[in-house]
Every structure is written in C-alpha cells, then in structure tokens.
ZAFI-214035 format. One record per residue (C-alpha): x, y, z; chain. Coordinates in steps of 0.02 Angstrom, whole numbers. Each point is the difference from the previous one (the first is absolute). Example, Ala and Ser with C-alpha at 12.3 -4.5 7.8 and 13.67 -1.06 7.14 Angstrom:
<pts>
+--------+--------+--------+---+
:   east :  north :     up : c :
+--------+--------+--------+---+
:    615 :   -225 :    390 : A :
:     69 :    172 :    -33 : A :
+--------+--------+--------+---+
</pts>
This chain:
<pts>
+--------+--------+--------+---+
:   east :  north :     up : c :
+--------+--------+--------+---+
:   5114 :   3328 :   4713 : A :
:     91 :    143 :    -90 : A :
:    100 :   -114 :   -128 : A :
:    173 :     52 :    -69 : A :
:     38 :    178 :     81 : A :
:    147 :     86 :    -95 : A :
:    156 :     26 :    127 : A :
:    -60 :    -20 :    158 : A :
:    124 :     93 :    132 : A :
:     23 :   -149 :    110 : A :
:     38 :     96 :    172 : A :
:   -144 :     -8 :    142 : A :
:   -161 :    102 :    -48 : A :
:      8 :     82 :    180 : A :
:    191 :     73 :    -54 : A :
:    -81 :     47 :   -172 : A :
:   -110 :     88 :     90 : A :
:    115 :    107 :    124 : A :
:    103 :     36 :   -169 : A :
:   -167 :     70 :    -76 : A :
:    -50 :    113 :    115 : A :
:    163 :     43 :     40 : A :
:     93 :     17 :   -163 : A :
:   -115 :    -41 :   -127 : A :
:    115 :     85 :   -146 : A :
:    162 :    -88 :     57 : A :
:    -90 :   -162 :      5 : A :
:    -67 :     31 :   -187 : A :
:    186 :     55 :    -48 : A :
:     71 :   -170 :     77 : A :
:   -111 :   -117 :    -68 : A :
:    -14 :     98 :   -185 : A :
:    176 :    -28 :    -22 : A :
:     -2 :   -198 :     45 : A :
:   -151 :    -44 :    -88 : A :
:    -56 :    137 :   -129 : A :
:   -177 :     98 :    -42 : A :
:   -114 :   -138 :     89 : A :
:     35 :    -84 :    171 : A :
:   -117 :    -67 :    139 : A :
:    -11 :     56 :    166 : A :
:    -74 :    -62 :    159 : A :
:    -61 :    126 :    128 : A :
:   -123 :   -139 :     61 : A :
:     22 :   -152 :     -3 : A :
:   -155 :    -40 :    -77 : A :
:      8 :    125 :   -141 : A :
:    140 :     11 :   -130 : A :
:     12 :    188 :    -95 : A :
:     90 :     -1 :   -168 : A :
:     86 :    168 :    -14 : A :
:     12 :     42 :   -183 : A :
:     95 :    140 :    -91 : A :
:     -6 :    -53 :   -170 : A :
:    -96 :    143 :   -120 : A :
:    -75 :   -141 :   -119 : A :
:    -65 :    -96 :    161 : A :
:    -65 :    153 :     73 : A :
:    -94 :     50 :   -139 : A :
:    -72 :   -189 :     -9 : A :
:    -57 :     35 :    190 : A :
:    -82 :    178 :    -14 : A :
:   -101 :    -49 :   -166 : A :
:    -60 :   -174 :     74 : A :
:    -61 :    106 :    175 : A :
:   -176 :    -88 :      7 : A :
:     88 :   -167 :     21 : A :
:     60 :     51 :    168 : A :
:    -54 :     55 :    187 : A :
:     80 :    161 :     27 : A :
:    -89 :     57 :    123 : A :
:     23 :   -149 :    126 : A :
:    168 :     33 :    -17 : A :
:      6 :    162 :     85 : A :
:    -86 :    -75 :    147 : A :
:    156 :     61 :    108 : A :
:    -96 :    183 :    -17 : A :
:   -139 :    -45 :     62 : A :
:     12 :     43 :    189 : A :
:     49 :    183 :    -74 : A :
:   -102 :     35 :   -128 : A :
:   -157 :    -93 :     31 : A :
:    -81 :   -158 :   -123 : A :
:   -108 :    137 :   -111 : A :
:    168 :     71 :    -56 : A :
:     43 :    -14 :   -182 : A :
:    159 :    -85 :     39 : A :
:   -106 :   -137 :     48 : A :
:   -128 :    -50 :   -105 : A :
:    -27 :    -92 :   -175 : A :
:    -87 :    -37 :   -132 : A :
:   -191 :    112 :    -26 : A :
:     30 :     71 :    179 : A :
:    163 :     62 :    -54 : A :
:    -52 :     75 :   -170 : A :
:   -155 :     70 :     94 : A :
:    103 :    115 :    114 : A :
:    123 :     36 :   -102 : A :
:    -97 :     70 :   -116 : A :
:    -80 :     91 :    123 : A :
:    165 :     86 :     87 : A :
:     70 :     42 :   -187 : A :
:    -75 :    151 :    -58 : A :
:     80 :    134 :    138 : A :
:    161 :    -69 :    -67 : A :
:    -22 :     70 :   -159 : A :
:    -50 :    145 :   -125 : A :
:    -56 :    180 :     72 : A :
:     30 :    -46 :    182 : A :
:    177 :    -27 :    -23 : A :
:      7 :    195 :    -29 : A :
:    -69 :     47 :    163 : A :
:     93 :   -128 :     84 : A :
:    159 :     67 :    -66 : A :
:    -18 :    155 :     53 : A :
:    -41 :    -49 :    176 : A :
:    175 :    -94 :     -4 : A :
:     91 :    139 :    -40 : A :
:    -73 :     93 :    136 : A :
:     32 :   -136 :    143 : A :
:    194 :     -4 :    -60 : A :
:     17 :    190 :     -2 : A :
:    -78 :     15 :    167 : A :
:    109 :   -164 :     84 : A :
:    170 :     94 :    -80 : A :
:    -28 :    167 :     40 : A :
:      2 :    -59 :    186 : A :
:    199 :    -59 :    -38 : A :
:    127 :    118 :     86 : A :
:    180 :     26 :    -73 : A :
:    121 :    -95 :     61 : A :
:   -127 :   -125 :     70 : A :
:     15 :   -184 :    -29 : A :
:   -142 :    -85 :    -15 : A :
:    -62 :   -214 :    -57 : A :
:    -56 :     23 :   -173 : A :
:    -98 :   -147 :     23 : A :
:    -94 :     70 :    155 : A :
:    -20 :    165 :    -98 : A :
:    -67 :    -86 :   -139 : A :
:   -111 :   -106 :     87 : A :
:    -76 :    163 :     89 : A :
:    -38 :     54 :   -177 : A :
:    -73 :   -162 :    -89 : A :
:   -122 :    -23 :    176 : A :
:    -48 :    166 :     -7 : A :
:    -55 :    -28 :   -210 : A :
:    -78 :   -169 :     47 : A :
:   -126 :    112 :    162 : A :
:    -34 :    124 :   -131 : A :
:      2 :    -95 :   -160 : A :
:    -89 :   -178 :     64 : A :
:    -81 :     27 :    156 : A :
:    -47 :    200 :    -38 : A :
:     62 :     72 :    167 : A :
:    121 :    128 :     16 : A :
:    -61 :     80 :    177 : A :
:   -107 :    -29 :    138 : A :
:      6 :   -113 :    155 : A :
:    -30 :   -180 :   -102 : A :
:    165 :     63 :   -106 : A :
:    101 :     51 :    160 : A :
:    -57 :   -175 :     77 : A :
:     50 :    -96 :   -166 : A :
:    159 :     75 :    -59 : A :
:    111 :    -68 :    156 : A :
:    -90 :   -152 :     22 : A :
:     17 :    -80 :   -167 : A :
:    177 :     63 :    -11 : A :
:     39 :    -85 :    161 : A :
:   -103 :   -153 :    -59 : A :
:    106 :     -2 :   -155 : A :
:    177 :     27 :     93 : A :
:    -35 :   -164 :    111 : A :
:     66 :   -104 :   -141 : A :
:    156 :    109 :    -42 : A :
:    164 :   -127 :     24 : A :
:      4 :   -177 :    -68 : A :
:    -40 :    -59 :    188 : A :
:   -152 :     93 :     19 : A :
:    -36 :    -68 :   -163 : A :
:      8 :   -158 :     47 : A :
:   -162 :     -4 :     89 : A :
:    -88 :     16 :   -174 : A :
:     75 :   -138 :    -69 : A :
:      2 :   -123 :    155 : A :
:   -178 :    -46 :     69 : A :
:     71 :    -65 :    169 : A :
:     50 :    211 :     26 : A :
:   -208 :     45 :    -36 : A :
:    -63 :    -28 :    168 : A :
:   -113 :    165 :     69 : A :
:     41 :    -28 :    185 : A :
:    -21 :    192 :     23 : A :
:    112 :    152 :    -15 : A :
:    143 :    -80 :     91 : A :
:     28 :    -98 :   -185 : A :
:     47 :     49 :   -154 : A :
:   -123 :    -70 :    -87 : A :
:   -136 :     60 :    128 : A :
:     55 :    174 :    -12 : A :
:    -29 :     -6 :   -188 : A :
:   -170 :    -82 :     -2 : A :
:    -57 :    114 :    136 : A :
:     72 :    182 :   -114 : A :
:    -82 :   -113 :   -142 : A :
:   -171 :      8 :     98 : A :
:     26 :    172 :     33 : A :
:     12 :     43 :   -188 : A :
:   -143 :   -117 :    -31 : A :
:   -108 :    126 :     95 : A :
:     51 :    161 :    -60 : A :
:    -30 :    -55 :   -183 : A :
:   -151 :    -83 :     47 : A :
:    -54 :    183 :     86 : A :
:     72 :     65 :   -142 : A :
:   -144 :    -89 :   -136 : A :
:   -133 :      3 :    113 : A :
:     15 :    198 :      4 : A :
:     43 :      8 :   -197 : A :
:   -178 :    -79 :    -28 : A :
:    -91 :    144 :     95 : A :
:    106 :    129 :    -96 : A :
:    -41 :     82 :   -175 : A :
:    156 :    -59 :    -92 : A :
:    -11 :    121 :   -151 : A :
:    146 :     74 :    -45 : A :
:    109 :   -136 :     80 : A :
:    147 :    -85 :    -93 : A :
:     75 :   -129 :    130 : A :
:     16 :   -181 :    -30 : A :
:   -108 :    -42 :    138 : A :
:   -154 :    107 :    -65 : A :
:     22 :    -97 :   -160 : A :
:      2 :   -164 :     86 : A :
:   -165 :     30 :     85 : A :
:    -88 :     68 :   -161 : A :
:     70 :   -133 :   -134 : A :
:   -121 :   -151 :    -30 : A :
:     23 :   -152 :    -67 : A :
:    -96 :    -80 :   -180 : A :
:   -109 :    -53 :    120 : A :
:    -53 :    158 :     95 : A :
:     76 :    -41 :    161 : A :
:    104 :    111 :    116 : A :
:    180 :    -52 :     67 : A :
:    -20 :    -51 :    194 : A :
:     80 :     99 :    149 : A :
:    107 :   -132 :     33 : A :
:     45 :    -16 :   -197 : A :
:     28 :    180 :     13 : A :
:     97 :    -11 :    152 : A :
:    122 :   -111 :    -49 : A :
:     25 :     65 :   -162 : A :
:     46 :    158 :     91 : A :
:    142 :    -95 :     78 : A :
:     61 :    -71 :   -143 : A :
:     11 :    144 :    -98 : A :
:    108 :     78 :    157 : A :
:    116 :   -150 :     11 : A :
:     19 :    -28 :   -182 : A :
:     12 :    187 :    -29 : A :
:     95 :     86 :    136 : A :
:    132 :   -100 :     63 : A :
:     67 :    -60 :   -183 : A :
:      4 :    181 :    -60 : A :
:     86 :     62 :    163 : A :
:    119 :   -102 :    -28 : A :
:     23 :      3 :   -185 : A :
:     20 :    198 :     10 : A :
:    125 :    -30 :    128 : A :
:    131 :   -106 :   -114 : A :
:    -50 :    115 :   -116 : A :
:     68 :    141 :     86 : A :
:    157 :    -94 :     48 : A :
:     44 :    -49 :   -162 : A :
:    -38 :    168 :    -68 : A :
:    130 :     96 :    114 : A :
:    112 :   -145 :      1 : A :
:     35 :     45 :   -185 : A :
:     26 :    186 :    -11 : A :
:    -32 :    -22 :   -212 : A :
:   -181 :    -77 :     34 : A :
:    -66 :    149 :    114 : A :
:     94 :    125 :   -117 : A :
:    -69 :    -75 :   -153 : A :
:   -196 :    -17 :    102 : A :
:     25 :    195 :     45 : A :
:     30 :     48 :   -176 : A :
:   -132 :    -88 :    -60 : A :
:   -139 :     61 :    115 : A :
:     86 :    187 :    -21 : A :
:    -40 :    -16 :   -184 : A :
:   -177 :      9 :     47 : A :
:      0 :    168 :     73 : A :
:    115 :    112 :    129 : A :
:    -90 :    -72 :    136 : A :
:    -72 :   -176 :    -25 : A :
:   -124 :    -43 :    133 : A :
:     -1 :    177 :     94 : A :
:   -110 :    151 :    -16 : A :
:    -26 :     86 :   -181 : A :
:    -97 :    156 :    -11 : A :
:     36 :     -4 :   -176 : A :
:   -104 :   -141 :    -28 : A :
:    134 :    -86 :    -91 : A :
:     48 :   -162 :    141 : A :
:    -13 :   -163 :    -79 : A :
:   -138 :   -111 :     49 : A :
:     38 :   -163 :    104 : A :
:    -36 :   -124 :   -131 : A :
:    119 :    108 :   -119 : A :
:    137 :    -39 :    132 : A :
:    -76 :   -174 :     28 : A :
:     45 :    -20 :   -198 : A :
:    179 :     51 :     10 : A :
:    111 :   -157 :    -74 : A :
:    159 :     30 :    115 : A :
:   -112 :     -3 :    169 : A :
:   -105 :   -130 :    -64 : A :
:    165 :   -102 :    -36 : A :
:     71 :     40 :    165 : A :
:   -143 :    -78 :     86 : A :
:     -5 :   -151 :   -107 : A :
:    182 :    -37 :     47 : A :
:    -52 :      7 :    178 : A :
:   -129 :   -125 :    -13 : A :
:     99 :   -105 :   -104 : A :
:    166 :      0 :    118 : A :
:   -113 :    -15 :    170 : A :
:   -159 :    -86 :    -24 : A :
:   -108 :     36 :    139 : A :
:    -56 :   -180 :     10 : A :
:    121 :   -172 :    -43 : A :
:   -127 :    -99 :    -96 : A :
:   -177 :     45 :    -84 : A :
:   -164 :    -67 :     75 : A :
:     42 :   -198 :      0 : A :
:   -114 :   -100 :   -116 : A :
:    -67 :   -165 :     79 : A :
:    -15 :   -121 :   -140 : A :
:   -185 :    -63 :    -14 : A :
:      6 :   -153 :   -105 : A :
:    172 :    -53 :   -103 : A :
:     81 :    137 :   -123 : A :
:    174 :    -20 :   -102 : A :
:     77 :    143 :     26 : A :
:    196 :     38 :    -81 : A :
:    -10 :   -187 :    -50 : A :
:    -38 :    -52 :    200 : A :
:   -165 :    -88 :     48 : A :
:    -48 :     77 :    142 : A :
:   -141 :    -90 :    120 : A :
:   -115 :     63 :     78 : A :
:     16 :    103 :    191 : A :
:    170 :     41 :    -74 : A :
:     42 :    209 :     38 : A :
:     86 :     80 :   -151 : A :
:     83 :    178 :     43 : A :
:     72 :    100 :   -155 : A :
:    139 :     93 :    106 : A :
:      4 :    190 :    -51 : A :
:    177 :     12 :     87 : A :
:     91 :   -124 :   -100 : A :
:    -83 :     49 :   -174 : A :
:     51 :    189 :     33 : A :
:    172 :    -65 :     27 : A :
:     38 :   -117 :   -173 : A :
:    143 :     52 :    -59 : A :
:    -73 :    -24 :   -166 : A :
:   -136 :    108 :     19 : A :
:     88 :    140 :    115 : A :
:    195 :     -7 :    -63 : A :
:     83 :     58 :    173 : A :
:   -152 :    -19 :    117 : A :
:     65 :     59 :    141 : A :
:     45 :    157 :    -64 : A :
:   -152 :    142 :      7 : A :
:     -4 :     54 :   -182 : A :
:   -167 :     84 :    -34 : A :
:     47 :     17 :   -189 : A :
:    -29 :   -188 :    -27 : A :
:   -191 :     40 :      6 : A :
:     21 :    132 :   -133 : A :
:     88 :   -113 :   -127 : A :
:   -108 :   -135 :     15 : A :
:   -184 :    -60 :     33 : A :
:     -3 :   -143 :    119 : A :
:   -148 :   -134 :    -11 : A :
:   -135 :    -31 :    138 : A :
:    113 :   -152 :     34 : A :
:    160 :     58 :      4 : A :
:    -53 :    155 :    110 : A :
:   -132 :     -1 :    114 : A :
:     21 :     84 :    169 : A :
:   -185 :     27 :     21 : A :
:    -43 :   -224 :    -26 : A :
:    -72 :    -50 :   -156 : A :
:   -141 :    -90 :   -100 : A :
:   -186 :     15 :     97 : A :
:     81 :     57 :    175 : A :
:    101 :    161 :    -61 : A :
:    -21 :    133 :    129 : A :
:   -133 :     73 :     -5 : A :
:     75 :    187 :     29 : A :
:    138 :    -31 :    -93 : A :
:    -12 :    173 :   -108 : A :
:    -47 :     76 :    150 : A :
:    157 :    -56 :     86 : A :
:    106 :     54 :   -136 : A :
:    -75 :    181 :     -1 : A :
:     25 :     24 :    182 : A :
:    186 :    -59 :    -23 : A :
:     44 :    130 :   -132 : A :
:   -108 :    146 :     69 : A :
:     65 :    -21 :    169 : A :
:    187 :    -17 :    -59 : A :
:     -7 :    157 :    -98 : A :
:    -86 :    101 :    153 : A :
:    120 :    -36 :     98 : A :
:    140 :     27 :   -124 : A :
:    -75 :    138 :    -83 : A :
:     14 :    103 :    188 : A :
:    146 :   -104 :    108 : A :
:    173 :    -37 :    -20 : A :
:     49 :   -144 :     89 : A :
:    173 :   -105 :     38 : A :
:     -8 :   -169 :     67 : A :
:     61 :      0 :    184 : A :
:     97 :   -148 :    -29 : A :
:    137 :    -58 :   -115 : A :
:    -52 :   -184 :      7 : A :
:   -100 :   -132 :    -87 : A :
:   -173 :    -30 :     47 : A :
:    -52 :   -175 :     39 : A :
:   -162 :    -73 :    -28 : A :
:   -123 :    -89 :    140 : A :
:   -161 :    -74 :     20 : A :
:   -153 :    109 :     60 : A :
:   -135 :    -90 :     14 : A :
:    -44 :    -69 :   -172 : A :
:    104 :    122 :    -87 : A :
:    189 :     32 :    -11 : A :
:     54 :    157 :     61 : A :
:    167 :    116 :     12 : A :
:     85 :    -32 :    166 : A :
:     15 :    138 :    114 : A :
:   -140 :    101 :   -118 : A :
:    138 :     91 :   -100 : A :
:     67 :    153 :     88 : A :
:     12 :    169 :    -85 : A :
:     28 :    177 :     42 : A :
:    -52 :    155 :    -59 : A :
:    124 :    135 :    -80 : A :
:    -87 :    139 :    -63 : A :
:   -175 :     25 :    -93 : A :
:    -33 :     25 :   -181 : A :
+--------+--------+--------+---+
</pts>
C-alpha cells in the first residue's frame, strides 16, 4: 500500500509511540544517527510517518503544500481546539480562515499590542521580591496568558475575566507531564466518565470555557465596538469575499487555537531564554549593554520624552539573535505539522504513495553540524554572522502552514525579555542543567527553570 519506505524502524509500533511520547528528541537522535536524514517510524501500525531532516527535501515539501492533506494530520488536536480550528482545515476553507485571521497580526495593531505586552510584563515582574525563588515558566505563563486575554480575547477585568483566567490555566496544565500528555495520543484514554477521570475533568473544563466564550461573543454583539483593538473584535467584524461572517463556533474554536498556539509556546520559549541568558553571563551583559544604549531606562518612565518605543527595542540585533538562538535550540514542537500525501509524490528521490505522512523535523535540522557548528552551544552570534533559509531554520513551521502569529510571538518574546532584564537582576537558583520533557503536544523545561531575584535595576 505504501510502497518501499525509507529506513523503517523495526521495533513494534506501540513501543515507538511510547518513545515518541516520552522522549521525542532522544528518539530522533537515536535513529538519525543510524539512518541519516530520512527514516520511517510507525506510531500506528497502519500509518507510516517519514521523518525528514534534509533542508533540500524540506524545501520540496514546503513548496508543494497543495499536494498534501495537512489539517487531517493534526486530528489529535481536535479534542482541544475543535473541528473549526485553522490547524485542522485544508484547501479553500483553510485559505478563507487564514485570510480572515491575518489582519490583527500585522500593521498598526502591532504597535498597540507592543505597549500592552510591556505593561503586562512589567506588572508581573514588579511582584517579584528580592531573595524570592520563582519558577520562570510559571511566571512567563502568567505573562503570556494575560497578554492573550487582553490582546486576543479583549478581557482585562470583570467577572468573566476572573472566571476564565484560572480555568484556562488549569485546563492547559492538565497535560503538564509525559504521562498526563499520553491521553492526547491514546484514544483509549479519551473516555468522559465524569470528573473522576482525567479526560472527563479536561472536557468539563473545556465546556465551561466554551460557555464563557460564547457568553462573551453574544454580549459583544449587543455592544458598540468602536475603538476596540482586540482580535476577537476583529474576528466578529471581518467578512469573507462572499460577505459571510465567521460563525460563533468558528470564532470560539479559533480563540482556543490562538490560546494554545500562542500561550504555551511563548511561555516555554521565554523560560528557556531566561535560562540561557543567566547561564552565560556574557549573554546577559551584551543584552544589557544593547538595551542601555537606547537610553538610561529602556522601558521605564521618562518625563523627558526620550524613552525608546517598544518597536525600536524589538529591532535590536543582539536581542533578536538571542530569541532566534533560543528558538533554534529549544523547538517547542519536535516536528512541523504532518503532511499526508494525497497522490503519489517524489521527494528527495523517494516515491511516496498516498496515505504516507511526511514530517519535516525542526529539531534535527536545527542541530545539523553543517548548518550550526557546535549545535549544543548557545551562541546567538551565529544569527548575526549569516542568514538562514526558511528550510534551514523554521521554528514556526513553513510553507502555507507557517504559524499565523509568528511576528507577534517574536515581538512578545523580545519585549518581555527586555522589560524583565531592564527592571530585575536575576540568577539561576540551581547550578545544574535543565532537561526537556513533553508537555501536551509541546516540549518544555523540566521543573520550569528556577530563578531568584537578587535586586532591581
């Protein structure tokens, strides 16, 4: 059925699935050493997944996205984001939704959002006490959730805001370990037998979130939206080429997609960035020197009016390189969205039959010695020394499915880091390496990176 597949891993599919859930990077390392750039794993006895880490082959895949079913490859996410999520759509429906959702993440709105990002980051950081140990990922999760609530949902106060905030956090944290994440991969665990089962508790919280979002949408329809800049407001106002608005269900599913895609991922990447910045003092010193060069107080109050704008800060080259290197070394996803072959296609000299799933792997490409010498070394300078193509560096995916909010995510990373570094003196609370572990569909630092505040700047 699938023809001659390259370099098939011989172990049983159930064992490969366990390895993929528990340690996807170690799994990839092991078989890339054995087979090279292309090998086939079986997470399901009926479906092969071909992992690809050759940039030329990945270029072939990204440039032919119309030949693949991509939304169908993300079916595991449907219980979380709903069937109307952009992640699960293909063809004309995908193009329509993507076009409708694109405007908020570009242009003048980014300036408004940048100011909100700085305010939220400063508000959270101001609560840290000298001598206090805190978990960086938890703190970054507070920041990124607050930004999502304000920028995407348009909520910063009121009863619904107070209900949604802990509910969203508890819902997301239900898959905060490899064991708890397994229910996303194993349908046998997806039984809603009430709140005494993990899946039942997850679905109950999801229903409560749906009800609150629906109530917010219905309330918005009765209000004057003049002056509102949040993404929800734009989603409700936008019309497609036929004059059709997004349905309430489409809006709700896309809100949850933006939450999962933009909240978990950004919080995790910020935690890794803080880990590396404080693990290597020279990185922190170079960042502070660059920030200080913009003014005596890069993100503070300045009555003389010489305060740099958030967008000026976001253009700083070394700050940008630090964020790029963090995304290279610590990909939030082990691979990009799976591409399911619709009709026979040739990639890198191999013929793949319909039904075969191709998975370009972010991790293995980002650790190629020929592209990134000493890849296990955190060295932001590599991004100042050369430009990488979209097939050599793709932390936000590629082709027609590159993350819609990639520019916003990068802006948020830079401004949160700049705000924290400008206001706080931090050190690592533990002098030991931090390991990766699965957290839902993503990869996060085990223990969350513990930091201690030693003073204010």
